N, C-alpha and C positions, 0 to 999 in steps of 0.2 A: 639364430645364433644364441647359444646358451648364455644366460645372464646370472650373475651372482649379486643380487641387490644387497644393500646394506641392511643389516638387522638393527632395529632400534629398540631401546629400552627407555621409555619416557619417564622422566623423574619429576614431572610437574605434580602438584598436589600439596598435601600437608607436610610441612617441615617443622622441626622443633627449633625455636629461636632462643638463643641464650643472650640475655640482656646484661648490660654492664653491672647492674646491682645484684646479679646472681639469679634473678628470677628467670623462668622459662615461659614460653607461650607458643601455641600453635599458630602458624601463619601459612598463608597460601602462596605458593609459587606457581606461575609468575604473579608478581604483585609487589608493590613497595611495602616494606614492613612498617615504614613510618605512617602509612595510611591505615594500618590495621591495629596498631597498638595504641590504646587510649593515652592521650597526652604526648604522643611522640610525633605529632604532625610536622613539627619544625626541628626535629632532632638532628644532631650531627654526630651521634655516637657511633662507636665501633661495636658490631654485634657478630655473633657466630651462628650460622645455620648448621643444622645437622639433619641428615636423611639416611635411614637404613633401608637397604634393599637387597634382594636376593640376586646373585650374579653367577657367572660361570667364567671359566678361563677361555681365552680365545683359541680357535683352531690354528693349525699350522698355517703360516703365511697370512694370518689375520691379526688385526689390531683392534683394541678397544679405544675409541676416541671419545673423550668427554667434551661436549659442546655446550657453551652458554651463548644464547642469542644476544644477551646484554645484561650487565650488572652495573649498578650505580653505587660506588664509583671505583673503589679499589677492591679487588678480590684476591684472596690468598686461598688456594684450593688444596685440600689434603684428603687423600683417599686411603683409608686403613692405615693411618699414621704416616703415610709417605707423601711428601710435598710434591704435587704435580706441577705447580707453577703459580705465577702471579700475573695479574692484568690490571691496568689502570685505564679508566675512561668509561663514560656512562652509556655510550651509544652503539658501539660496534660489537659484532660477534667475536668470540675467541674459543680456542679449543686446546686441549692437552692430551697427549698420549697417556692413557691410563692402563696400558696392557700389563706392565710390571706390577702394578698395585692391585689389580683385580684378582679376586679369588672366588672359588666356588662357594656357594652358601651366602651367609650374611656379609654384607659390606657396609662400611660406615663412611659416608661422605660428609666432610666438614668444609664450609666456605665461610671465611672471615671477611666481612664486608665493612670497609671504612668509608666515611664520607668526609670531604674536605672540611677543615675547621672554619668557623665563622671569620676568624682573623688569622691570616697567614703570617709566616716569617720567612727568613732567608732559606730555610730548609724545606718548607712546604707552603705552597700558595694557598691563600684563602679561597673559599668557594666562589666569591665574586670575581676571582681572577681566572676561573675555569669555565669552559663553554658548557654551561648547564641549563641554558634556556631560562624559563621563568620560574625556577625553583626558589628564587628570592621573593616571588610574589605569592605563590600558592603553597609554600611549605616544601620540604625536601621529599623527594620520591626515591629514597635510598633503598638499596637491596637488590635481590635477584628479581628484576621486574619483567624479564622475558623468559622464554622457555629454556629448560635444561633437558638434555638427553644424552644417553650413551649410544654410540653407533659402533657396530662391529664392521670394520672395513678390511678390505684386502690390504696387504702391506704396500701394494702399488695402488695409490688412490689419489683422487683429486682433492686438493685442499681448498682452493678458491677458484671461482669462475667469474669473468667479466664479459658481458656481451654488449656490443654497440651496433645499433641498426642504422644504416645509411639508406634513407628512402629514395633519394635521387638515383643512387647507383644500384639499388635493390640488393645490397650486400650486408652481411653480418660479419663484423670483426669479433672474433672469439679469442679470448686469452684465458689460459688455465695454469694455475700453480699446482704442481704435482709433487709427490714424494720422490726421493732419489731412487726407490725401487722400480719406478716406471722405466728407467733406462735399461733394465736388464731384459732386452729382447721383447719389450712391450711397446705398443703404439697408442697414441691418443687420437681419437676421432671425434668429429662433431656430426650429429644427425639432426637435420631440421625437418620438422613435420607439422602438419596442420590437420587437426581432426583425425589423427592416426595415420594419415597418408604422408609418406616421406616426400619432401620437396627438394632436398639437397643434402649432400654428404661430402665431407672432406677430411683429410688427415691433418692434424695439427703438428707443426714442426717446432723443435726446440729453438728457443731464442732467449739465451741467458738462463734465468731460473724459471722461465715460463715456456709454455707451448702456445703457439699462435697459428691462426688461419683466417683467411677471408673467404667467405662462402657467398656465392651468387645464388639468388633464389629467382628462378624464372617465373614471370607473371606474378610477382609479389603484389598482394593487395594491401591497400593503405588501412591503417588503424584510424578511425575517426569517431566522432561523438556518437553518431547513430549506427555505426558499423564498426565496433571495436574488434577488428580482426587480429587475432593473436597467433603467433607461431611458437611451437615448443622447440627449444634448443637443448639437445642432450649431448653432454660431453662424456665420452666413454674411454676407459682404459681397457685395451684389448690385449689378450694373450692368445695368439693363434685365433681360433674361432670362438673363443669365449670372451664375454665382457666381464671383467673382474671388478669393475667399479664404474659408477655413473653418477653424474649430477645434472639436474635439469633446471632450466630457466625458461620463462616465457617472455616474449618480446613482440614488438609490432613495428611496422614501418609507418612513419609519419614525418611530415615536414612542418615546422613551426618557425615563423620569422616575425621580427618586429622591424619594420622599415616604412619609410614614406608616411610616418605618423599613423600607421595601421598595424594590426596584428593579422597574420594569415596562417591558417591551418590547411595544409595540403593545397596551397595555392588559392584558397578561398578566404576572403576577408571574414574575420570573426570579431564580434564585440564580446569582451570578456566580462561575464557576470559572475563574480567570485564571492565567496564567503570565507571569512577567517575562521580557522579551526585550531584551537589550542591543543586538541587531541588529549584532553583530560576526560575521564569517564566516571560513572557513578562510584561513589566512595572515594573520590579524589585520586583515583588510580590513573597512572600514566598510560595504561593500555586497556582495551576492551576485554571484559571477561567472557563475552559472547559475541564472536565475530559475525554470526548470522544476524543478530540484532543490529550490530553495527552496519552491516551491509544494507539492512532494511532502512536504517536512518539515512544512509547516503542515497538510497532510491527516493526517499521522501525529499531529500535535498535537491535532487535532479527534478523532481516533480514541481518544486517551487521555482524552477526556471534557472537555477545555477548551472553553469557549465565549467566552473573551476573551483577547486579548494585551495586555499592558502594555508598550508600546514605551518604553524607559527613557531619559528625558532627552535625546532627540535627534529630529531630523526624518529619517526614513529616506528612501531612494529611493522616489519616489511609487508605483512598481510594487508595493511592499509593501502599500499600501492597496488597490490594484487587486485583488491576490490575496485579501485579506481580504473585499473586497466580493463577489467571485465565490464564495468558499467559505462565506459566511455566518458569519463570525467577527467578534465585536465587538472593538473596539480602544479602549484607554485610551492616549491620547497625551500627550506632555509637552513643555513648554518646555525646551530645553537649559539645563543648569545652569551656574553659575559658583561661585566660592568666596569672592570678596571683593566686598562691596557698595560701589559708588560711585554718585553721582548720574548720572554719564555712563553707567555700566554699566546702571543701572536704566532709563534712557531707551532704550538700545540693546535691552534685553530686551523692553520694551513694544512697540517698533516691530517687532521680530522676530516676536513672537507675533501681532500684527495681520497681518503678511505671511503667516505660516503658516496662519492662519485663512482668509484670502482664497484661498490656493492650494489648501487641502485640505478645506475645509468641505463640498464636494460629496460626499465619500465617506460612504455610509450606515453603513459599519462603525464610523466614529469616533463614539463616544457620550460619552466622558469626556475631560476635559482637566485636567492639573496645571500650576499656575503655579510652585510651588517643590517641591523634594524634600528632606525632612529638614532644612529651613532652610539648605541649602547656598547660600551667597551672601547671606544676610540674617541680621542679628543681631536676634532678636526681643526682646531686652531693651531695644532702643532704640525710643523712641516714633516717630521719623521713619520707621524701616524697617517697623514694624508698620503705620503709617498707609499707607505705600506699598503693602504687600501687601493691605490691606483695599481700597484704591482699585483695584488690579489685579483683585481678585476681582469687585468690583461692576461694573467696566467690562466685563469679559469675560463675566460672566453675562448682561449686557444684550446683548452682541455675539453670544452663542451660544444663542439660544432653541432648545429641543429637544435641548440637550446638558447634561451634568452637569459642574459645575466644582468642583475641589478646590483650596483656597488653598495648603495646605502639607501634602503627604503626610508625616505626622508619625512621629517616633520619640522616645523619651526622649533628652534632656530638652525637646525642642521640642513644638509644639502647633498647634492650629488657632485662627484668629480668627473666620472665617466661612466655611462650606463647605457643600456639598450632600451630602457623604459624610463621616461620622465614621470616618476610616480611621487605622490605626496599624501600625507595623512592629515585629515582635518575633522575635528569634532566641534560641533556647535549645538547647543541646546535649542529645542523647539518647544514653546513658541518664542522664548525670550530673545533668541539670537537669529530668528528666521531671516530677517533682512540682511544681517551681516553674513550669514551662510550664503545667500544668493549672490551677494557682492563678491565674496571670496571665491566662489566657484567660477563666476564670470571672469575674475582676474586670472585664476589658474588656467582657464580655457584659452587665454591670450598668451600662454607660454611665457610667464614672467621671468625676470632674471633671478629672482630669489630662490628658485629651486636648485640652482647650481652654485658652485664655490665662488665666493667673493674675493678669493686670494689670487685671481689671475691664472689659475692652473687648471681650470675646467676645460674639458674637451666636449663641446656640445655641437651636434650636427644639425639640430633642429628637426630631425626626422624621427626622433624617439617618440613613440606613442605616449600620449598623456593618459595617466591612469590615477584616479582617486583611490588610493590603495588601502585606506582605512577611514571609516566613518561609521556612526551608529549611535544608538540610544538605549537607555536602560528601561527595564520593566521588571519590577520585583517578582520573583516566583513565590509559590507557596512552599515554605520550607518546614512546615510543621512536622512532616514525616522525618526530618533530619534530627529532630530531638530524640534523645535516648533517655528513657526514664525521667523525662522532664528537663533534662540537661541540654544546654545548647551544644551544637556541634563545635568541634575544636577549631574549625577554620573561621568561625564568626569573628575572632579577634585579629585575624591576619590582615584584614582590610584597614586597620587603624592608621597605618602609615600612608594611606593613599587618599587622594582627592580631599585633602584637608580634614581627614577623619570621616568623610561622608560614607566611606565603604566599610566602616566598623559596624558589624551587625549585632554586637553584644547588647543584651538588654532589650531586644527588639519587641517582644510581646508586652513587657511592662511599658515601654515607651509608647506603643500604639495607644494604650489606655491613658497614660499620664498626660499625653499631649491632647487628649480629648478627641482623637481621630476616630475612636469607636463610635462617638456620637455623630460626628460629621459625616462619616461614610456608612454608618449603620452596622457594618460588619467588616471583618478582615477580608472576606471574599470580595466584597464590593470595592474595597481599596485596591486590591490586586487587579481586579478587572479594569478599573479606571486607569491604573498605572500602565497596564499592558496595552490598553487601548491607546494611551498617549504615546507609548513606544511605537506602536504600529503606525499611527498617523505620522510621526516624525520620520520613521524609516521610509515610508512611502513618499512623503514629500521630498525628502532629500535625494532619494533615488531618481525621482522624475526630474528634479532640478539638475542633476548630473546629466541625465539623458537629453535634456533640452539644449545641451552644448555639443554639437556634433564633433567638435575638435577633441573632446575627451572620448577615448575609445575603450574604456572599461572602468570597473570599480570593484572594491572589496568591502562588503558589509561586515562590520564587527558586531556579532559573531554567530557561529552556528549554534552553540549551546553555552549556557552559563557555566562558569567555573567558580565554584565556591561563592565568594562575595561579589564577584564580577558578574553583574546581572544583566548583561546586554545581549543575551542569546535569543535566537528565534525559538530555541528549545530550552527547557530548564535543565538543571544539573542531572536529572534522571531521564533525559532524552524525551520528555513529553513536550509536544508543541504548546507554546503559549497561546492564549485564547484567540488571538487575531493573526497568528502566523500564516494561516492559509491564504489570507488576503494579500500577502506580500507577492505571491506568484503572479498577481494581475499587473504588477508594475515591473516584473523581473523576467519577462519572457523575451523571446527574440524581437517581438514588436511591443511598442509601448504607446501610451497616450498620456498627456499631461493636461491637467485642468487647473487654471489659475483665475479665480474670481478677482475682480477689481477691489473688493472689500470682503471681509469675513463677517461683517454685521451690517444690516440695512434697516431702514425704517419700513414699517408696514406700508405696502402699496408702492414702494420704490422698485424700479427696474434695475437689475444687477448686470453690468457688463462682465462677460467672462471670455477668457482666451482659451481656446481648445487647440492643442497641438498633437497631430498624429506623427508618430516616430517609428516608421517601418524599419525592420532589421536590414542588414547589409544587402540581402537579396531581394528586398522589396516585399510589399504585402501581398502582391499578386492581384489578379482581376477579381472584382466583386467585393473587395474589402471596403467596409463602410463605417462611418462614425455615427454614433447615436448618443443623444443627450437626454438625460433623465433628471427629474426634479423640478421641471417647469410646471407651473400650476395647470397649464393646458395639456400636459401629458408628454410622453416621449416624443422626441423630435429627431428625424433623420437629417444628418448634416452632410450627406453626400459621400461620393467615392473618395477613397484615400489616395490612391496612386502609390508609386514606389519611392517617393522622396518625402522628407518631412514637410508637413503643411500645417500652418497655423490659421485659425479662423477666429474672428471676433464675433461673438453672439451675445444675446441678452437672455436673461432668465427672469421670469415673473414668479416670485415665491408666494406661498400662502400669506394672507394678510393677518392671520392670527399670530400673535407673538409666540415664538418658540424656536427650537433649533431644528434645522432641516438639512438634509443631505442632497447635494446635487452631484451628478456623476456623468462621466463620458465613457463610452465603451467603443472598442474596436471589434467589429464583428466580421468574421471571415467564414464563408460557407455556413452561415447560420449559428456559428459558435462564437461566444465572447472570448477573445484571446488576450485582451488587455482592458484594464479598467482603472480609472483614477477618480477620486472623490474629494469633496470638500464639505465641511460642516459650516453652515452659515446661520447666524442668529438674526432673527427678525424681532424688532422691538417696536413698541408703540411710540408714536410721535407726539402724543398728547402732553400737555404741561403737567408738572408735578401736582398731584392732588392729595387732599387729606391733611395738608399742613397749612396752618393759619398764622403761626407766629414765628417767622424766620427772619433773623437780622443778619446782615452781612457787613463786613468792614469794607474799607476802600478797595481792597484787592479781590474780594470775593463777590461783591454785590453784582457786578456785571455778569459774572458766570451764573449766579442764582437767577437773575432776571431772564437770562437766556433759557433757563429751565422752566420759565413760566411761574416762578415763585413770587407771590406778592409779599414784599418786604415790609417789616415793621422796624421800629427803632429798638435798640438793645435795651432801653429802659423799660420796655414792656415786661411786666412780671411773667416769668416762666418762658420767655422767648428762647428760641434756639439760636445761639450765636455761631455763625460760621466764619472762621478766621484761619489765617496762615501762621499766626504767631500766638502762643499762649502767654499773652501779656498779663500784667498785673490786673488790669481791668477784666480780662477774660477769667482770671482766677477768682476774682471777687464775684463775678456774675455766677459762676458755678457754685461757689460756696454759699451764695444766697438762695440757692434752689433752682438756678437756671441750668440750661443744657448748652454744652459747647461741642461743636464739631470742628476739630483741628485738622486741617489739610497739611500734613507734614511733608512739604515739598522740598525742604532744604535742611541742612544740619542744625540751623538755629531755631527750628520751629517750636521746640519744647520750651525755649526761653529759660529764665532763671527759676521758675516756679518749681521745677523738679530737682533743683540742686540739693535739696536736703536728703534726697535719696538718689545718689548718683548712679545707681544701677539702672535707672530708667533713662534710656538714651536712644538715639537713632544711630544705627550702624549700617555698614554695607552688607549686602546679601552674602551669606556664608557659602562655602563650598566652591567647587570647580565651575559648575554650571554648563560645561561643555561636554567633556568626556563622561562625567556623572551629572546629568541634568538636574536642575532645581525644579521642584514641583510647587506651583502656586495653587492654593485651594480657596474655595469660598463656601462657607456654611450655608447651605440652601434652606435651612430651617428659619423660621421667623421672618423678619423683614426681607431677606434675600431670596425667599422662595419664588418670588415673581421674576427673578432674573433667569432667562432661559439657559439651559446647559447643565452639565454635570458639576460635581464638586471640584474636580480637577479642571483648571482653567486652560482652554485651548487657544488656538491662534486668534480667535476673535477678540481676545482680551490682551493681546501682546502690547498694545499702547498704554494699557493701564498699569503695567508692571513697573513699579518704582525702583529706583536704585538703592533705596534704603528700606530697612525693616526696623521693628520696634524691639529693643532688648530690655529685659528687666520687667516687662509687663506682658503677661501676668507673672507674678513672683510671690515669694512668701509674704511680703508686706504689701503687695498690690494685687489682690484678686481682681479678676477681670472677666468680662464676657469677650471671647475671641470670635470675631466674625470672619476673618480671613487670615491666612498664614502661608508659611512656606517651609519646606524641608528638602533635604538632598539625600540621594542614595537610600540607605537603610534607615530612613526617618531621622537623619542627623541634621545638625545645623538648623534646627527648628526655631522659628521666630514668628511673631505676629505681624501682620500688615494692617489689620483693623481691629481695634479693641475698644471696649467701653469700660470705664472705671467710675466708681463712686467718687464724688468730690464734695465732702460735707453733705449739704442737703440736695446738691445737684449731681450732675454726671458729666464726664468728659469722654467723648469718642474721638479717637485718634486714628487716622488712616494714612498710609503711605501710597495707597493706590492713586494713580495720576488721573483722577476723574475730572479735575478742572483743566489740566493741561491737555487732556485728550477729549475736550468737550465736543469736538466735531465728529468723533467716532460714535455711531449710534448706540452701541452697547454701553458706552460710558454713561449715557442718559439713564438707562435702566439701573445701572449700579448706583448712580448718584441719587436717584429717587429712593432706592432701598436704603442707602446710607443716611440720607436725611431723615427718613422715617425711623431708622434704628436709633439715631442720635436724639431725635426729638422726644421719643417715648422711652428712653433708657431708664430702667429701674422705676417705671411708673405704670400703673394700670390704666390711668387716664391723664389727660393733659391738665396742667394747673388751671385754676379757675379763670384767671384773666385771659387765657387763650383757649377757652372751651369753644368747641365748634363741632361737636359730635365726635363719635369714635372714628379713629383712623382705620385704614385697611389693616394696619399692623395689629391694632387692638382686637379687631374682629377675628383675625386668624389665630391669635394667641390666647 
């Protein structure tokens, strides 16, 4: 049958951009202009694009149609001085008939693009009232951000096609919107093929302004993760024996359900291992500039064990879904969010979701849809807005059979009203909130009341699968290549409003040096390595914690890649894997294991109890699967056959007797290959009494603790004695001024006493920052007296009990220079403060610490820190001990 395909003239490439100040610049289409013009990253301006191209007039019965895949946000399109039309909305394709305006030779296309204002009025809503996703976070992505092309089509052509596959019935429902010229003796047909072989064919019949047909495909094969079978659906306009126009879609047959507390794909139970994807790309662009590289990234994502992508509150370029279809990757997609609910905005959102469904529903990879995220844009304390959300859920659940609908992907303090998935978001920093994380996950696994509406209007069946749909941790990337001629990237400042300022990256390089972190870590590269390692440890710990609760049937790790200042990606902003990303696959496969030591620090010679849990996937581990324990001093140990159900075993581990940090691990081995692995870092410390200190005095509150450390106490009157106290009293002040040393255990707000009042900047304050979504990092300077404490500068789980609620503010400062032994920062090295400092005090010295060494005396690693702390305080600002306390050089003096 002869065919007359559409001729296409692609208009992607370099366009001239006319800026509001009269300047011009070359920009690339597709792409956000705001990400290409220096200083425009958060602009709301109106700009004019211009593109010149050679064209020709259309043949008889042919039309030139100008198609935009998406423009953000309002587009006014003029060709050769003739207005073709206007379109509003950031996410959907649109087209205009350009036949009358086209001419042979040079053509001039102008597109004026406006972005919603920061603050709206009665005439025009502000951008926070429009469904624009996270453009209030990462800057505006305004402009012609998807492709543009001219298509020469027959006068009788297809405008839009929607395809829905019904796997149970093996049918395709095909709907086509066509031009009026189709009615003049022409027919619309659908041809379904696979690999070039026709599987089914039918004629579409007029139904209102559309043509429709239901096509049965005999022997239809299912689309699945490991066999992503796709069918080509071609809608044709026929005139006699000729095809005058055709549009193609690909689709697949699959069933996806959420019921009985489980997810099922094609009747098989599936555990959802998902990763959040903001779908931002290098250069802060909203779409990939190289889809081959993007596909390779998603192949790496699958190799890490993920079977689902959660595309976060935006509609991506449709090729995103095409790649997921081909790779066999499930997709959870979402309606773009807004922040301020209005009736007008609610109507716009409803219409937009209908358009997105019609355009994208043919993709078999899309199995889940979110209407709202964390109640952004809706106040759930208001009856009207809860009623709107319930109505949206009911409407789109009916609209999307074969898909799973989430009303509001929730986090505290918001909730669900009615949903097919009981999902929740939870961020907790590791190590400081490790126990709280475990407690909250266990509570969530028990299906608590707080995930649903407290207003008496929730509809909860109890069969909704539980899913921890956001969690994750930060690990700073190397951003040095983002600097241009030494200038910081424009997006550094966009984080200032988030996480109490911890996400503000401005001044990063200077701050690294001014905080003394260059000395603590030795180099920028070492800091990044330790931060990324801490991120990896936290992600692996939290993932295995979720999997230890079989009631929870899936999770979403935040996130696939960094977006500007939001540094919680497995990959950085340029799609490079972070240093320990490959390790995540060992806890993220179909099968998993979890390793939980009874403690993360032990004394040399102690036997460590460990709980090992095998977590086979829904189909079991199969015959021959075995557990293997590593890290025991005696060598690897076989723990036996796993079986097809979760199995926990309590074992013991003998660690090396030499103090240090050691890794223990458990592996699941199937057919000789390691398919799952979990690890824990355990610190071994010496049990001996504190040595090298001969003149230590304690007060009534510290003497018992010091004696427990094996310290021989003297009276405070001893010249040059180290006084250990919980209060900087007047007598402690005089002791320091007379040349003595003081160690102040700052365990409560009154520890500094009145002696610091003359410089009120010196005070104890709470730890700054969020600590959960943007974790706080505690560090210990391993140089000098603390080099004997095992571990890295960044403190891990072994130190969790030592992390105090307070930090020291104002020391060091302009009037109080100090030696900083330990400290804290958040995010991009913000909220920095000291947790252990030594300052001069007349002839003596005062060392202050908020580390909970006394309160955590039963923790082995606390003994190692305490010994180093006492040594640092006793010998502060002195090359040798005072005469009355001479007793030979200390270990600290020998090292320094």
